[in-house]
N, C-alpha and C positions, 0 to 999 in steps of 0.2 A: 504494500500500500504506500509505503514511503517512497518507493521508486516511481510510482505513478504520480504522486504529488509533485515531485521534483521535475518530472517531464512536463507536466501541465504548466508549472511555474515557468520553466525555460521556454516553452512554446509561446507564452504570452509576452515575452520580452521583445522589444523593438530594437533593431540594430541602431546604434548611435554613432555619429561622426566623431572621431577622436582627433583632436588637434595636438600633434606632437612634432616638434616642440610647440608649446603654446604660442599663439599669435603675439607679435611684438607690439601690436597696436593696443591702445587702451580700449577701443571699441571695435567691433567687428562690422565692417561695411560690406562684406561679401555675402550676407544673408545666412551665414553658418550659425554657429552656436552663439548664444546670448550671454554677455557678461553681466548684464544688468546695469551697465554704465551708458549714459547718453553721450552722443557725439557733441562737440562744442557748438555753440550757436554760430552758424556760418554768416550771420548778418552783423556780427559785432564790428565796431569801427576798426579794431586792430587788424581784422582779416581783410577788410576792403580798402584800407588806406593805401595811398601810393607810396612806394619805397622812397626813402630820402634821396635827394640828388647826390651824385658823385661829386666830392669836393674838387674844386679847381686848383691846380698847382699854383704855388705862389709865383708872382711875376718876378723876373730877374731885375736886379737893379741896373739900370742903363739900357741902351737900345738892344732889342732882341737880336742875338747873333753877332754882337760886336766882339772884336778881338780882345781877349783878356791877356793871354800870353802867347808868345810865338818864339820859335827857335829854328834856325836854318844852319845846320852844322855838318861838317865833313870829318869823317874819322879816317885819318891816313892809314891806319892798320887795315881797315876794310876797303879803303879807297872808294868810299861811298858817301853820298849826301843823304841826310835825314831831315825832314821838315816836320815839325809838330806844332799844332795850333790848338788852343783852347778858347772857346767863345763863352761870353756871358749870356746865357740863355741859348735856346735852340736856334740853329742857323739852317739854311737850306743846302748851300754848297760853299766850298772854299777853294781858293787857288793860291799858289805861292809863286813869286817871281824872283829871279836873280839877274843882276846886270853887272857886267864887267866894266872896268875903267875904260875900255875901248868902245863901249856902247852896245855890246852884244846882250840881247835880252832873251831869257828863257822863262816860260811860264809852265807850271806843272799843276794838274788837278790834285786836290787832296781828297782822301777817302775818309769817310766817317768811320771811326774805329770804336767809339764809346759815346754814350749819351746818358745824361742824368734823367731818369724816368719822370722826375717832377719838373723838368724843364729848366733846371738851373745852369746847365752847360752842355756843350758838345765838344768832343775831342777829335781832331782831324790829323791825318798823317800822309806823307808821301815818302816813299823809300823803305829801306835803303835803295838809292839809285846809284848806279855805277857812275863814277866821276871820270872826267877826261875821255869820255866816249862820244859817239854820235848822239846828239840830243834827241831824245824821244820822250814826250810828255809823260811824267809819272814813272818812267822806267830808267832813264839814264840822262846824264848831263854832260855837256861839252866842257863845262868848267871843271878844271882839275883841283884837287885838294891843295890847299896852300896858296891859291891864287890871291894876290893882294888887290886891294881897291874894290872889293865887291860891295854891292848894295842889295838889300833884300826887301821884299814887300809881300803883304798878304791881303787878299780881298775876300770878304765874306758877302754872301747874298742870302736873302730870305727864301722862304719856302716856295714863293712864286717867281723867283729870279731877280727881284729888285735888289739894287745895291744897298748894303747895310753898312759896311765899314771897309776902309782901306788904311793900312798901316805900313810905314816904310822906316827903314833904319839902315845903318852901315855907312860906307865911305861917302856916298853922294845921294841922300834920300830925295832931294829936289830933282836931280837928273832922272832918278828912277821913276818918280811920280809923273814927270813929263813923258817919259818913254811908255809907261803903262797906260797913260791917258791917250797917247797916240795909237796904241794897239787895241784899245777897248772903247767901243763907241759911246757907252753910257757912263764913262768914267772921266772925270776931270782931275787935273793935278791938285786942285783945291780940295777934292774929296779925300785925299791922302794926308794923314797926319803922322807925325813921328811916334814911334812906339817907345 
């Protein structure tokens, strides 16, 4: 008799869905088992509010993309020129020029190698470029290491190509500014200031 009662009892059981491991949500939205908890009010202001705006990076002090530091050096051990420029704020492009005392002018494009994510600076570089070789922009220079009477210049432009800054230094900065202005249509010698 006891065996019959257990069989009848087991026959009346309904199979139940077992969640294992248990759901990770506080409430079950899939229509499965009921936890007894209610989902949060979906009309609450915290759920429907717009996310806060992304903060704007601080503006640099001075013109965006102006030349902060520059160096144009030749290492005799490697017989190569290296140009490095850091701007105050983001710039679009940069180029560097060297002029000999005989008036020969070379201009090299600079490559962006590092940038501050918050907009504080950009770092540009050309080289190492072989010295005393046939001049090829960004690759090699006809100017040999140890040449005397050199003048150097750097031009930066904004993201849409507008002139931002021109800095000159070396043996004859005025002569270099004149030569650069003659070679570039939207640059005047007055745009170039000493570094």
